[in-house]
N, CA, C, O and the ligand as a Tripos MOL2 file, in Angstrom:
@<TRIPOS>MOLECULE
protein
  297   295    75     0     0
PROTEIN
NO_CHARGES

@<TRIPOS>ATOM
      1 N          21.0700  -88.6330    8.3740 N.3       1 MET1
      2 CA         20.8220  -89.5650    7.2720 C.3       1 MET1
      3 C          19.3400  -89.5900    6.9290 C.2       1 MET1
      4 O          18.5000  -89.9440    7.7570 O.2       1 MET1
      5 N          19.0470  -89.2210    5.7410 N.am      2 SER2
      6 CA         17.6470  -89.1930    5.3410 C.3       2 SER2
      7 C          17.3740  -90.2300    4.2600 C.2       2 SER2
      8 O          18.1210  -90.3650    3.2910 O.2       2 SER2
      9 N          16.3160  -90.9310    4.4510 N.am      3 SER3
     10 CA         15.9460  -91.9270    3.4400 C.3       3 SER3
     11 C          14.7450  -91.4560    2.6300 C.2       3 SER3
     12 O          14.1450  -92.2140    1.8690 O.2       3 SER3
     13 N          14.4110  -90.1690    2.8190 N.am      4 ALA4
     14 CA         13.2550  -89.6520    2.0970 C.3       4 ALA4
     15 C          13.5630  -89.5930    0.6060 C.2       4 ALA4
     16 O          14.6110  -89.0990    0.1880 O.2       4 ALA4
     17 N          12.6730  -90.0820   -0.1450 N.am      5 ARG5
     18 CA         12.8510  -90.0580   -1.5920 C.3       5 ARG5
     19 C          11.6300  -89.4320   -2.2460 C.2       5 ARG5
     20 O          10.4920  -89.6650   -1.8380 O.2       5 ARG5
     21 N          11.8860  -88.6620   -3.2330 N.am      6 ARG6
     22 CA         10.7650  -88.0410   -3.9340 C.3       6 ARG6
     23 C          10.4110  -88.8670   -5.1610 C.2       6 ARG6
     24 O          11.1380  -88.8570   -6.1540 O.2       6 ARG6
     25 N           9.3380  -89.5520   -5.0930 N.am      7 ALA7
     26 CA          8.9160  -90.3710   -6.2290 C.3       7 ALA7
     27 C           7.9510  -89.5810   -7.0900 C.2       7 ALA7
     28 O           6.9960  -88.9810   -6.5970 O.2       7 ALA7
     29 N           8.2130  -89.5940   -8.3560 N.am      8 ARG8
     30 CA          7.3210  -88.8880   -9.2570 C.3       8 ARG8
     31 C           6.0570  -89.7280   -9.4930 C.2       8 ARG8
     32 O           6.1230  -90.9270   -9.7620 O.2       8 ARG8
     33 N           4.9410  -89.0730   -9.3840 N.am      9 VAL9
     34 CA          3.6820  -89.7840   -9.6020 C.3       9 VAL9
     35 C           3.5450  -90.1290  -11.0780 C.2       9 VAL9
     36 O           3.5550  -89.2510  -11.9410 O.2       9 VAL9
     37 N           3.4190  -91.4080  -11.3470 N.am     10 LYS10
     38 CA          3.3750  -91.8400  -12.7400 C.3      10 LYS10
     39 C           1.9530  -91.9990  -13.2670 C.2      10 LYS10
     40 O           1.7320  -92.0600  -14.4770 O.2      10 LYS10
     41 N           1.0050  -92.0660  -12.3610 N.am     11 MET11
     42 CA         -0.3480  -92.3090  -12.8140 C.3      11 MET11
     43 C          -1.1140  -91.0120  -13.0510 C.2      11 MET11
     44 O          -2.1010  -90.7270  -12.3730 O.2      11 MET11
     45 N          -0.6650  -90.2600  -13.9850 N.am     12 LYS12
     46 CA         -1.3790  -89.0330  -14.3240 C.3      12 LYS12
     47 C          -2.5320  -89.3760  -15.2770 C.2      12 LYS12
     48 O          -2.4180  -90.2770  -16.1090 O.2      12 LYS12
     49 N          -3.6300  -88.6480  -15.1420 N.am     13 PRO13
     50 CA         -4.7750  -88.9560  -15.9960 C.3      13 PRO13
     51 C          -4.5800  -88.5040  -17.4490 C.2      13 PRO13
     52 O          -5.3320  -88.9030  -18.3380 O.2      13 PRO13
     53 N          -3.5760  -87.6780  -17.6730 N.am     14 PHE14
     54 CA         -3.3830  -87.1610  -19.0290 C.3      14 PHE14
     55 C          -1.9560  -87.3770  -19.5020 C.2      14 PHE14
     56 O          -1.0420  -87.6150  -18.7130 O.2      14 PHE14
     57 N          -1.7990  -87.2860  -20.8040 N.am     15 LYS15
     58 CA         -0.4610  -87.2180  -21.3850 C.3      15 LYS15
     59 C          -0.3910  -85.8960  -22.1390 C.2      15 LYS15
     60 O          -1.4130  -85.3240  -22.5180 O.2      15 LYS15
     61 N           0.8300  -85.4240  -22.3470 N.am     16 ALA16
     62 CA          0.9940  -84.1130  -22.9730 C.3      16 ALA16
     63 C           1.5270  -84.2470  -24.3900 C.2      16 ALA16
     64 O           2.3780  -85.0890  -24.6740 O.2      16 ALA16
     65 N           1.0140  -83.4090  -25.2640 N.am     17 CYS17
     66 CA          1.4910  -83.3720  -26.6380 C.3      17 CYS17
     67 C           2.8220  -82.6210  -26.6660 C.2      17 CYS17
     68 O           2.9140  -81.4980  -26.1710 O.2      17 CYS17
     69 N           3.8520  -83.2390  -27.2450 N.am     18 ARG18
     70 CA          5.1640  -82.5800  -27.2930 C.3      18 ARG18
     71 C           5.1700  -81.4180  -28.2760 C.2      18 ARG18
     72 O           5.9990  -80.5140  -28.1760 O.2      18 ARG18
     73 N           4.2680  -81.4460  -29.1980 N.am     19 ASN19
     74 CA          4.2300  -80.4200  -30.2340 C.3      19 ASN19
     75 C           3.5660  -79.1300  -29.7400 C.2      19 ASN19
     76 O           4.1280  -78.0470  -29.9010 O.2      19 ASN19
     77 N           2.3750  -79.2370  -29.1400 N.am     20 CYS20
     78 CA          1.6510  -78.0210  -28.7420 C.3      20 CYS20
     79 C           1.4010  -77.9440  -27.2400 C.2      20 CYS20
     80 O           0.7930  -76.9840  -26.7650 O.2      20 CYS20
     81 N           1.8650  -78.9470  -26.4810 N.am     21 LYS21
     82 CA          1.7510  -78.9670  -25.0200 C.3      21 LYS21
     83 C           0.3380  -79.1760  -24.4960 C.2      21 LYS21
     84 O           0.1120  -79.0400  -23.2940 O.2      21 LYS21
     85 N          -0.6020  -79.4960  -25.3430 N.am     22 SER22
     86 CA         -1.9460  -79.7150  -24.8220 C.3      22 SER22
     87 C          -1.9990  -81.0420  -24.0800 C.2      22 SER22
     88 O          -1.3010  -81.9940  -24.4290 O.2      22 SER22
     89 N          -2.8470  -81.0890  -23.0410 N.am     23 LEU23
     90 CA         -3.0330  -82.3120  -22.2830 C.3      23 LEU23
     91 C          -4.2290  -83.0570  -22.8540 C.2      23 LEU23
     92 O          -5.3200  -82.5000  -22.9820 O.2      23 LEU23
     93 N          -4.0170  -84.3100  -23.1940 N.am     24 VAL24
     94 CA         -5.1030  -85.1000  -23.7760 C.3      24 VAL24
     95 C          -5.2970  -86.3750  -22.9500 C.2      24 VAL24
     96 O          -4.4180  -86.7660  -22.1820 O.2      24 VAL24
     97 N          -6.4390  -87.0050  -23.1150 N.am     25 ASP25
     98 CA         -6.6990  -88.2520  -22.4160 C.3      25 ASP25
     99 C          -5.6430  -89.2840  -22.7860 C.2      25 ASP25
    100 O          -5.1420  -89.3040  -23.9100 O.2      25 ASP25
    101 N          -5.3150  -90.1300  -21.8370 N.am     26 ARG26
    102 CA         -4.2920  -91.1540  -22.0870 C.3      26 ARG26
    103 C          -4.6700  -92.0630  -23.2480 C.2      26 ARG26
    104 O          -3.8040  -92.5840  -23.9500 O.2      26 ARG26
    105 N          -5.9700  -92.2480  -23.4420 N.am     27 GLU27
    106 CA         -6.4330  -93.1610  -24.4950 C.3      27 GLU27
    107 C          -6.3430  -92.5350  -25.8830 C.2      27 GLU27
    108 O          -6.3770  -93.2430  -26.8900 O.2      27 GLU27
    109 N          -6.2290  -91.2030  -25.9380 N.am     28 ALA28
    110 CA         -6.2200  -90.5180  -27.2360 C.3      28 ALA28
    111 C          -4.9920  -90.9070  -28.0460 C.2      28 ALA28
    112 O          -3.8950  -91.0350  -27.5010 O.2      28 ALA28
    113 N          -5.1800  -91.0940  -29.3430 N.am     29 GLU29
    114 CA         -4.0550  -91.4700  -30.1940 C.3      29 GLU29
    115 C          -3.5190  -90.2970  -30.9910 C.2      29 GLU29
    116 O          -2.3640  -90.2900  -31.4150 O.2      29 GLU29
    117 N          -4.3800  -89.3000  -31.1910 N.am     30 VAL30
    118 CA         -3.9840  -88.1210  -31.9520 C.3      30 VAL30
    119 C          -4.3420  -86.8740  -31.1540 C.2      30 VAL30
    120 O          -5.4110  -86.8040  -30.5470 O.2      30 VAL30
    121 N          -3.4500  -85.8930  -31.1570 N.am     31 CYS31
    122 CA         -3.7260  -84.6500  -30.4550 C.3      31 CYS31
    123 C          -4.8950  -83.9110  -31.1290 C.2      31 CYS31
    124 O          -4.8580  -83.6610  -32.3340 O.2      31 CYS31
    125 N          -5.9290  -83.5630  -30.3490 N.am     32 PRO32
    126 CA         -7.0830  -82.8830  -30.9510 C.3      32 PRO32
    127 C          -6.7640  -81.4540  -31.3980 C.2      32 PRO32
    128 O          -7.5020  -80.8780  -32.1980 O.2      32 PRO32
    129 N          -5.6770  -80.8830  -30.8900 N.am     33 ILE33
    130 CA         -5.3220  -79.5110  -31.2500 C.3      33 ILE33
    131 C          -4.4770  -79.4680  -32.5200 C.2      33 ILE33
    132 O          -4.7970  -78.7350  -33.4560 O.2      33 ILE33
    133 N          -3.3970  -80.2530  -32.5550 N.am     34 CYS34
    134 CA         -2.4550  -80.1280  -33.6780 C.3      34 CYS34
    135 C          -2.3060  -81.4120  -34.4970 C.2      34 CYS34
    136 O          -1.5220  -81.4590  -35.4450 O.2      34 CYS34
    137 N          -3.0680  -82.4640  -34.1270 N.am     35 LYS35
    138 CA         -3.0580  -83.7420  -34.8610 C.3      35 LYS35
    139 C          -1.7320  -84.4870  -34.7600 C.2      35 LYS35
    140 O          -1.4720  -85.4080  -35.5340 O.2      35 LYS35
    141 N          -0.9040  -84.0900  -33.8150 N.am     36 SER36
    142 CA          0.3620  -84.7810  -33.6290 C.3      36 SER36
    143 C           0.1320  -86.0890  -32.8760 C.2      36 SER36
    144 O          -0.8560  -86.2310  -32.1560 O.2      36 SER36
    145 N           1.0530  -87.0480  -33.0460 N.am     37 THR37
    146 CA          0.9650  -88.2990  -32.2850 C.3      37 THR37
    147 C           2.1740  -88.4310  -31.3650 C.2      37 THR37
    148 O           2.4580  -89.5050  -30.8340 O.2      37 THR37
    149 N           2.8740  -87.3220  -31.1900 N.am     38 ASN38
    150 CA          4.0730  -87.3100  -30.3620 C.3      38 ASN38
    151 C           3.7170  -86.8760  -28.9450 C.2      38 ASN38
    152 O           3.6470  -85.6810  -28.6570 O.2      38 ASN38
    153 N           3.4910  -87.8510  -28.0560 N.am     39 PHE39
    154 CA          3.0610  -87.5410  -26.6970 C.3      39 PHE39
    155 C           4.1290  -87.8740  -25.6720 C.2      39 PHE39
    156 O           5.0060  -88.7030  -25.9120 O.2      39 PHE39
    157 N           4.0390  -87.2110  -24.5190 N.am     40 SER40
    158 CA          4.9440  -87.4850  -23.4180 C.3      40 SER40
    159 C           4.1450  -87.6900  -22.1440 C.2      40 SER40
    160 O           3.1870  -86.9630  -21.8780 O.2      40 SER40
    161 N           4.5420  -88.6870  -21.3520 N.am     41 GLU41
    162 CA          3.9010  -88.9100  -20.0560 C.3      41 GLU41
    163 C           4.6330  -88.1070  -18.9870 C.2      41 GLU41
    164 O           4.2020  -88.0420  -17.8360 O.2      41 GLU41
    165 N           5.7420  -87.5020  -19.3860 N.am     42 ASP42
    166 CA          6.5790  -86.7840  -18.4300 C.3      42 ASP42
    167 C           6.3780  -85.2810  -18.5770 C.2      42 ASP42
    168 O           7.0770  -84.6140  -19.3400 O.2      42 ASP42
    169 N           5.4140  -84.7700  -17.8340 N.am     43 TRP43
    170 CA          5.1060  -83.3480  -17.9310 C.3      43 TRP43
    171 C           4.8010  -82.8010  -16.5450 C.2      43 TRP43
    172 O           4.5410  -83.5520  -15.6050 O.2      43 TRP43
    173 N           4.8400  -81.4760  -16.4380 N.am     44 GLU44
    174 CA          4.5940  -80.8220  -15.1540 C.3      44 GLU44
    175 C           3.6760  -79.6330  -15.3130 C.2      44 GLU44
    176 O           3.7320  -78.9110  -16.3080 O.2      44 GLU44
    177 N           2.8320  -79.4430  -14.3180 N.am     45 GLY45
    178 CA          2.0180  -78.2410  -14.2690 C.3      45 GLY45
    179 C           0.9060  -78.2050  -15.2830 C.2      45 GLY45
    180 O           1.1570  -78.2850  -16.4860 O.2      45 GLY45
    181 N          -0.3130  -78.0870  -14.8200 N.am     46 ALA46
    182 CA         -1.4470  -78.0030  -15.7410 C.3      46 ALA46
    183 C          -1.9250  -76.5670  -15.8310 C.2      46 ALA46
    184 O          -2.0180  -75.8590  -14.8290 O.2      46 ALA46
    185 N          -2.2230  -76.1560  -17.0410 N.am     47 LEU47
    186 CA         -2.6810  -74.7940  -17.2870 C.3      47 LEU47
    187 C          -3.9970  -74.8480  -18.0530 C.2      47 LEU47
    188 O          -4.0960  -75.4950  -19.0960 O.2      47 LEU47
    189 N          -4.9960  -74.1670  -17.5270 N.am     48 PHE48
    190 CA         -6.2790  -74.1410  -18.2050 C.3      48 PHE48
    191 C          -6.4400  -72.7950  -18.8940 C.2      48 PHE48
    192 O          -6.5400  -71.7570  -18.2400 O.2      48 PHE48
    193 N          -6.4650  -72.8250  -20.1860 N.am     49 VAL49
    194 CA         -6.5660  -71.5910  -20.9590 C.3      49 VAL49
    195 C          -7.9850  -71.4340  -21.4790 C.2      49 VAL49
    196 O          -8.4950  -72.2850  -22.2080 O.2      49 VAL49
    197 N          -8.6110  -70.3320  -21.0910 N.am     50 VAL50
    198 CA         -9.9740  -70.0660  -21.5430 C.3      50 VAL50
    199 C          -9.9440  -69.0320  -22.6730 C.2      50 VAL50
    200 O         -10.5950  -69.1960  -23.7060 O.2      50 VAL50
    201 N          -9.1730  -67.9680  -22.4490 N.am     51 SER51
    202 CA         -9.0510  -66.9180  -23.4640 C.3      51 SER51
    203 C          -7.5760  -66.6740  -23.7710 C.2      51 SER51
    204 O          -6.9440  -65.8200  -23.1480 O.2      51 SER51
    205 N          -7.0270  -67.4200  -24.7270 N.am     52 PRO52
    206 CA         -5.5970  -67.3120  -25.0390 C.3      52 PRO52
    207 C          -5.1730  -65.8860  -25.3740 C.2      52 PRO52
    208 O          -4.0540  -65.4770  -25.0620 O.2      52 PRO52
    209 N          -6.0600  -65.1360  -26.0050 N.am     53 GLU53
    210 CA         -5.6920  -63.7710  -26.4070 C.3      53 GLU53
    211 C          -5.5700  -62.8400  -25.2170 C.2      53 GLU53
    212 O          -4.9830  -61.7630  -25.3240 O.2      53 GLU53
    213 N          -6.1320  -63.2570  -24.0630 N.am     54 LYS54
    214 CA         -6.0550  -62.4080  -22.8730 C.3      54 LYS54
    215 C          -5.0480  -62.9150  -21.8500 C.2      54 LYS54
    216 O          -4.8220  -62.2650  -20.8300 O.2      54 LYS54
    217 N          -4.4430  -64.0620  -22.1100 N.am     55 SER55
    218 CA         -3.5480  -64.6710  -21.1380 C.3      55 SER55
    219 C          -2.0850  -64.4730  -21.5100 C.2      55 SER55
    220 O          -1.6420  -64.8910  -22.5800 O.2      55 SER55
    221 N          -1.3370  -63.8280  -20.6090 N.am     56 GLU56
    222 CA          0.0900  -63.6130  -20.8490 C.3      56 GLU56
    223 C           0.8390  -64.9410  -20.8480 C.2      56 GLU56
    224 O           1.7850  -65.1370  -21.6120 O.2      56 GLU56
    225 N           0.4000  -65.8510  -19.9740 N.am     57 VAL57
    226 CA          1.0610  -67.1550  -19.8970 C.3      57 VAL57
    227 C           0.8510  -67.9290  -21.1990 C.2      57 VAL57
    228 O           1.7720  -68.5520  -21.7260 O.2      57 VAL57
    229 N          -0.3690  -67.8740  -21.6960 N.am     58 ALA58
    230 CA         -0.6690  -68.5680  -22.9510 C.3      58 ALA58
    231 C           0.1720  -68.0020  -24.0860 C.2      58 ALA58
    232 O           0.6710  -68.7490  -24.9270 O.2      58 ALA58
    233 N           0.3260  -66.6930  -24.1090 N.am     59 LYS59
    234 CA          1.1400  -66.0570  -25.1570 C.3      59 LYS59
    235 C           2.5920  -66.4970  -25.0470 C.2      59 LYS59
    236 O           3.2460  -66.7890  -26.0480 O.2      59 LYS59
    237 N           3.0920  -66.5390  -23.7960 N.am     60 ALA60
    238 CA          4.4820  -66.9250  -23.5630 C.3      60 ALA60
    239 C           4.7280  -68.3630  -24.0140 C.2      60 ALA60
    240 O           5.8270  -68.6980  -24.4570 O.2      60 ALA60
    241 N           3.7090  -69.2070  -23.9020 N.am     61 LEU61
    242 CA          3.8570  -70.6140  -24.2710 C.3      61 LEU61
    243 C           3.4690  -70.8660  -25.7240 C.2      61 LEU61
    244 O           3.5850  -71.9860  -26.2230 O.2      61 LEU61
    245 N           3.0110  -69.8200  -26.3930 N.am     62 GLY62
    246 CA          2.6310  -69.9730  -27.7880 C.3      62 GLY62
    247 C           1.2950  -70.6760  -27.9780 C.2      62 GLY62
    248 O           1.0570  -71.3080  -29.0070 O.2      62 GLY62
    249 N           0.4290  -70.5630  -26.9850 N.am     63 ILE63
    250 CA         -0.8790  -71.2150  -27.0460 C.3      63 ILE63
    251 C          -1.8850  -70.2720  -27.6830 C.2      63 ILE63
    252 O          -2.0290  -69.1260  -27.2570 O.2      63 ILE63
    253 N          -2.5810  -70.7570  -28.7060 N.am     64 SER64
    254 CA         -3.5210  -69.8820  -29.3960 C.3      64 SER64
    255 C          -4.9510  -70.4160  -29.3500 C.2      64 SER64
    256 O          -5.8790  -69.7610  -29.8240 O.2      64 SER64
    257 N          -5.1210  -71.5950  -28.7830 N.am     65 ARG65
    258 CA         -6.4640  -72.1550  -28.6960 C.3      65 ARG65
    259 C          -6.8070  -72.4960  -27.2560 C.2      65 ARG65
    260 O          -5.9440  -72.9470  -26.5030 O.2      65 ARG65
    261 N          -8.0860  -72.2820  -26.8580 N.am     66 PRO66
    262 CA         -8.4850  -72.6170  -25.4950 C.3      66 PRO66
    263 C          -8.2910  -74.1080  -25.2500 C.2      66 PRO66
    264 O          -8.4450  -74.9220  -26.1600 O.2      66 PRO66
    265 N          -7.9530  -74.4550  -24.0190 N.am     67 GLY67
    266 CA         -7.7830  -75.8700  -23.7060 C.3      67 GLY67
    267 C          -6.9750  -76.0790  -22.4550 C.2      67 GLY67
    268 O          -6.7930  -75.1700  -21.6450 O.2      67 GLY67
    269 N          -6.4940  -77.2940  -22.3120 N.am     68 ARG68
    270 CA         -5.7800  -77.7320  -21.1250 C.3      68 ARG68
    271 C          -4.3590  -78.0340  -21.5610 C.2      68 ARG68
    272 O          -4.1350  -78.8620  -22.4440 O.2      68 ARG68
    273 N          -3.3990  -77.3620  -20.9400 N.am     69 TYR69
    274 CA         -2.0120  -77.4990  -21.3820 C.3      69 TYR69
    275 C          -1.0620  -77.8010  -20.2440 C.2      69 TYR69
    276 O          -1.3400  -77.4820  -19.0890 O.2      69 TYR69
    277 N           0.0560  -78.4160  -20.5740 N.am     70 ALA70
    278 CA          1.1200  -78.6520  -19.6000 C.3      70 ALA70
    279 C           2.0820  -77.4750  -19.6430 C.2      70 ALA70
    280 O           2.3480  -76.9210  -20.7100 O.2      70 ALA70
    281 N           2.6060  -77.0930  -18.4750 N.am     71 LEU71
    282 CA          3.5580  -75.9840  -18.4390 C.3      71 LEU71
    283 C           4.9230  -76.4300  -18.9540 C.2      71 LEU71
    284 O           5.6410  -75.6730  -19.6070 O.2      71 LEU71
    285 N           5.2630  -77.6920  -18.6390 N.am     72 ARG72
    286 CA          6.5720  -78.1860  -19.0470 C.3      72 ARG72
    287 C           6.4290  -79.6150  -19.5580 C.2      72 ARG72
    288 O           5.8280  -80.4580  -18.8920 O.2      72 ARG72
    289 N           6.9700  -79.8850  -20.7180 N.am     73 VAL73
    290 CA          6.9360  -81.2260  -21.2860 C.3      73 VAL73
    291 C           8.3480  -81.6630  -21.5770 C.2      73 VAL73
    292 O           9.1130  -80.9240  -22.1960 O.2      73 VAL73
    293 N           8.7090  -82.8650  -21.1370 N.am     74 ARG74
    294 CA         10.0620  -83.3540  -21.4030 C.3      74 ARG74
    295 C          10.0680  -84.3210  -22.5700 C.2      74 ARG74
    296 O          11.1230  -84.8370  -22.9390 O.2      74 ARG74
    297 ZN         -0.6940  -81.1350  -30.0260 Zn       75 ZN75
@<TRIPOS>BOND
     1     1     2 1
     2     2     3 1
     3     3     4 2
     4     3     5 am
     5     5     6 1
     6     6     7 1
     7     7     8 2
     8     7     9 am
     9     9    10 1
    10    10    11 1
    11    11    12 2
    12    11    13 am
    13    13    14 1
    14    14    15 1
    15    15    16 2
    16    15    17 am
    17    17    18 1
    18    18    19 1
    19    19    20 2
    20    19    21 am
    21    21    22 1
    22    22    23 1
    23    23    24 2
    24    23    25 am
    25    25    26 1
    26    26    27 1
    27    27    28 2
    28    27    29 am
    29    29    30 1
    30    30    31 1
    31    31    32 2
    32    31    33 am
    33    33    34 1
    34    34    35 1
    35    35    36 2
    36    35    37 am
    37    37    38 1
    38    38    39 1
    39    39    40 2
    40    39    41 am
    41    41    42 1
    42    42    43 1
    43    43    44 2
    44    43    45 am
    45    45    46 1
    46    46    47 1
    47    47    48 2
    48    47    49 am
    49    49    50 1
    50    50    51 1
    51    51    52 2
    52    51    53 am
    53    53    54 1
    54    54    55 1
    55    55    56 2
    56    55    57 am
    57    57    58 1
    58    58    59 1
    59    59    60 2
    60    59    61 am
    61    61    62 1
    62    62    63 1
    63    63    64 2
    64    63    65 am
    65    65    66 1
    66    66    67 1
    67    67    68 2
    68    67    69 am
    69    69    70 1
    70    70    71 1
    71    71    72 2
    72    71    73 am
    73    73    74 1
    74    74    75 1
    75    75    76 2
    76    75    77 am
    77    77    78 1
    78    78    79 1
    79    79    80 2
    80    79    81 am
    81    81    82 1
    82    82    83 1
    83    83    84 2
    84    83    85 am
    85    85    86 1
    86    86    87 1
    87    87    88 2
    88    87    89 am
    89    89    90 1
    90    90    91 1
    91    91    92 2
    92    91    93 am
    93    93    94 1
    94    94    95 1
    95    95    96 2
    96    95    97 am
    97    97    98 1
    98    98    99 1
    99    99   100 2
   100    99   101 am
   101   101   102 1
   102   102   103 1
   103   103   104 2
   104   103   105 am
   105   105   106 1
   106   106   107 1
   107   107   108 2
   108   107   109 am
   109   109   110 1
   110   110   111 1
   111   111   112 2
   112   111   113 am
   113   113   114 1
   114   114   115 1
   115   115   116 2
   116   115   117 am
   117   117   118 1
   118   118   119 1
   119   119   120 2
   120   119   121 am
   121   121   122 1
   122   122   123 1
   123   123   124 2
   124   123   125 am
   125   125   126 1
   126   126   127 1
   127   127   128 2
   128   127   129 am
   129   129   130 1
   130   130   131 1
   131   131   132 2
   132   131   133 am
   133   133   134 1
   134   134   135 1
   135   135   136 2
   136   135   137 am
   137   137   138 1
   138   138   139 1
   139   139   140 2
   140   139   141 am
   141   141   142 1
   142   142   143 1
   143   143   144 2
   144   143   145 am
   145   145   146 1
   146   146   147 1
   147   147   148 2
   148   147   149 am
   149   149   150 1
   150   150   151 1
   151   151   152 2
   152   151   153 am
   153   153   154 1
   154   154   155 1
   155   155   156 2
   156   155   157 am
   157   157   158 1
   158   158   159 1
   159   159   160 2
   160   159   161 am
   161   161   162 1
   162   162   163 1
   163   163   164 2
   164   163   165 am
   165   165   166 1
   166   166   167 1
   167   167   168 2
   168   167   169 am
   169   169   170 1
   170   170   171 1
   171   171   172 2
   172   171   173 am
   173   173   174 1
   174   174   175 1
   175   175   176 2
   176   175   177 am
   177   177   178 1
   178   178   179 1
   179   179   180 2
   180   179   181 am
   181   181   182 1
   182   182   183 1
   183   183   184 2
   184   183   185 am
   185   185   186 1
   186   186   187 1
   187   187   188 2
   188   187   189 am
   189   189   190 1
   190   190   191 1
   191   191   192 2
   192   191   193 am
   193   193   194 1
   194   194   195 1
   195   195   196 2
   196   195   197 am
   197   197   198 1
   198   198   199 1
   199   199   200 2
   200   199   201 am
   201   201   202 1
   202   202   203 1
   203   203   204 2
   204   203   205 am
   205   205   206 1
   206   206   207 1
   207   207   208 2
   208   207   209 am
   209   209   210 1
   210   210   211 1
   211   211   212 2
   212   211   213 am
   213   213   214 1
   214   214   215 1
   215   215   216 2
   216   215   217 am
   217   217   218 1
   218   218   219 1
   219   219   220 2
   220   219   221 am
   221   221   222 1
   222   222   223 1
   223   223   224 2
   224   223   225 am
   225   225   226 1
   226   226   227 1
   227   227   228 2
   228   227   229 am
   229   229   230 1
   230   230   231 1
   231   231   232 2
   232   231   233 am
   233   233   234 1
   234   234   235 1
   235   235   236 2
   236   235   237 am
   237   237   238 1
   238   238   239 1
   239   239   240 2
   240   239   241 am
   241   241   242 1
   242   242   243 1
   243   243   244 2
   244   243   245 am
   245   245   246 1
   246   246   247 1
   247   247   248 2
   248   247   249 am
   249   249   250 1
   250   250   251 1
   251   251   252 2
   252   251   253 am
   253   253   254 1
   254   254   255 1
   255   255   256 2
   256   255   257 am
   257   257   258 1
   258   258   259 1
   259   259   260 2
   260   259   261 am
   261   261   262 1
   262   262   263 1
   263   263   264 2
   264   263   265 am
   265   265   266 1
   266   266   267 1
   267   267   268 2
   268   267   269 am
   269   269   270 1
   270   270   271 1
   271   271   272 2
   272   271   273 am
   273   273   274 1
   274   274   275 1
   275   275   276 2
   276   275   277 am
   277   277   278 1
   278   278   279 1
   279   279   280 2
   280   279   281 am
   281   281   282 1
   282   282   283 1
   283   283   284 2
   284   283   285 am
   285   285   286 1
   286   286   287 1
   287   287   288 2
   288   287   289 am
   289   289   290 1
   290   290   291 1
   291   291   292 2
   292   291   293 am
   293   293   294 1
   294   294   295 1
   295   295   296 2
@<TRIPOS>SUBSTRUCTURE
     1 MET1         2 RESIDUE 1 A MET
     2 SER2         6 RESIDUE 1 A SER
     3 SER3        10 RESIDUE 1 A SER
     4 ALA4        14 RESIDUE 1 A ALA
     5 ARG5        18 RESIDUE 1 A ARG
     6 ARG6        22 RESIDUE 1 A ARG
     7 ALA7        26 RESIDUE 1 A ALA
     8 ARG8        30 RESIDUE 1 A ARG
     9 VAL9        34 RESIDUE 1 A VAL
    10 LYS10       38 RESIDUE 1 A LYS
    11 MET11       42 RESIDUE 1 A MET
    12 LYS12       46 RESIDUE 1 A LYS
    13 PRO13       50 RESIDUE 1 A PRO
    14 PHE14       54 RESIDUE 1 A PHE
    15 LYS15       58 RESIDUE 1 A LYS
    16 ALA16       62 RESIDUE 1 A ALA
    17 CYS17       66 RESIDUE 1 A CYS
    18 ARG18       70 RESIDUE 1 A ARG
    19 ASN19       74 RESIDUE 1 A ASN
    20 CYS20       78 RESIDUE 1 A CYS
    21 LYS21       82 RESIDUE 1 A LYS
    22 SER22       86 RESIDUE 1 A SER
    23 LEU23       90 RESIDUE 1 A LEU
    24 VAL24       94 RESIDUE 1 A VAL
    25 ASP25       98 RESIDUE 1 A ASP
    26 ARG26      102 RESIDUE 1 A ARG
    27 GLU27      106 RESIDUE 1 A GLU
    28 ALA28      110 RESIDUE 1 A ALA
    29 GLU29      114 RESIDUE 1 A GLU
    30 VAL30      118 RESIDUE 1 A VAL
    31 CYS31      122 RESIDUE 1 A CYS
    32 PRO32      126 RESIDUE 1 A PRO
    33 ILE33      130 RESIDUE 1 A ILE
    34 CYS34      134 RESIDUE 1 A CYS
    35 LYS35      138 RESIDUE 1 A LYS
    36 SER36      142 RESIDUE 1 A SER
    37 THR37      146 RESIDUE 1 A THR
    38 ASN38      150 RESIDUE 1 A ASN
    39 PHE39      154 RESIDUE 1 A PHE
    40 SER40      158 RESIDUE 1 A SER
    41 GLU41      162 RESIDUE 1 A GLU
    42 ASP42      166 RESIDUE 1 A ASP
    43 TRP43      170 RESIDUE 1 A TRP
    44 GLU44      174 RESIDUE 1 A GLU
    45 GLY45      178 RESIDUE 1 A GLY
    46 ALA46      182 RESIDUE 1 A ALA
    47 LEU47      186 RESIDUE 1 A LEU
    48 PHE48      190 RESIDUE 1 A PHE
    49 VAL49      194 RESIDUE 1 A VAL
    50 VAL50      198 RESIDUE 1 A VAL
    51 SER51      202 RESIDUE 1 A SER
    52 PRO52      206 RESIDUE 1 A PRO
    53 GLU53      210 RESIDUE 1 A GLU
    54 LYS54      214 RESIDUE 1 A LYS
    55 SER55      218 RESIDUE 1 A SER
    56 GLU56      222 RESIDUE 1 A GLU
    57 VAL57      226 RESIDUE 1 A VAL
    58 ALA58      230 RESIDUE 1 A ALA
    59 LYS59      234 RESIDUE 1 A LYS
    60 ALA60      238 RESIDUE 1 A ALA
    61 LEU61      242 RESIDUE 1 A LEU
    62 GLY62      246 RESIDUE 1 A GLY
    63 ILE63      250 RESIDUE 1 A ILE
    64 SER64      254 RESIDUE 1 A SER
    65 ARG65      258 RESIDUE 1 A ARG
    66 PRO66      262 RESIDUE 1 A PRO
    67 GLY67      266 RESIDUE 1 A GLY
    68 ARG68      270 RESIDUE 1 A ARG
    69 TYR69      274 RESIDUE 1 A TYR
    70 ALA70      278 RESIDUE 1 A ALA
    71 LEU71      282 RESIDUE 1 A LEU
    72 ARG72      286 RESIDUE 1 A ARG
    73 VAL73      290 RESIDUE 1 A VAL
    74 ARG74      294 RESIDUE 1 A ARG
    75 ZN75       297 GROUP 0 **** ****
């Protein structure tokens, strides 16, 4: 019998844009990349893109601008 529970950490310093997956400060009201206001606090994996044109991961995620992105946004 195991009582171990996996609690998701809710206090992340960033929220993720649902439109372009960029991670922005929690206080931000508009996404600096795509100007969207559709954010999610439920995201996983941080990706730092410096040169999108050289990154296979960035290409796979459709990222075209340098920045900080979430790998998965719900
Ligand atoms: Zn965005």
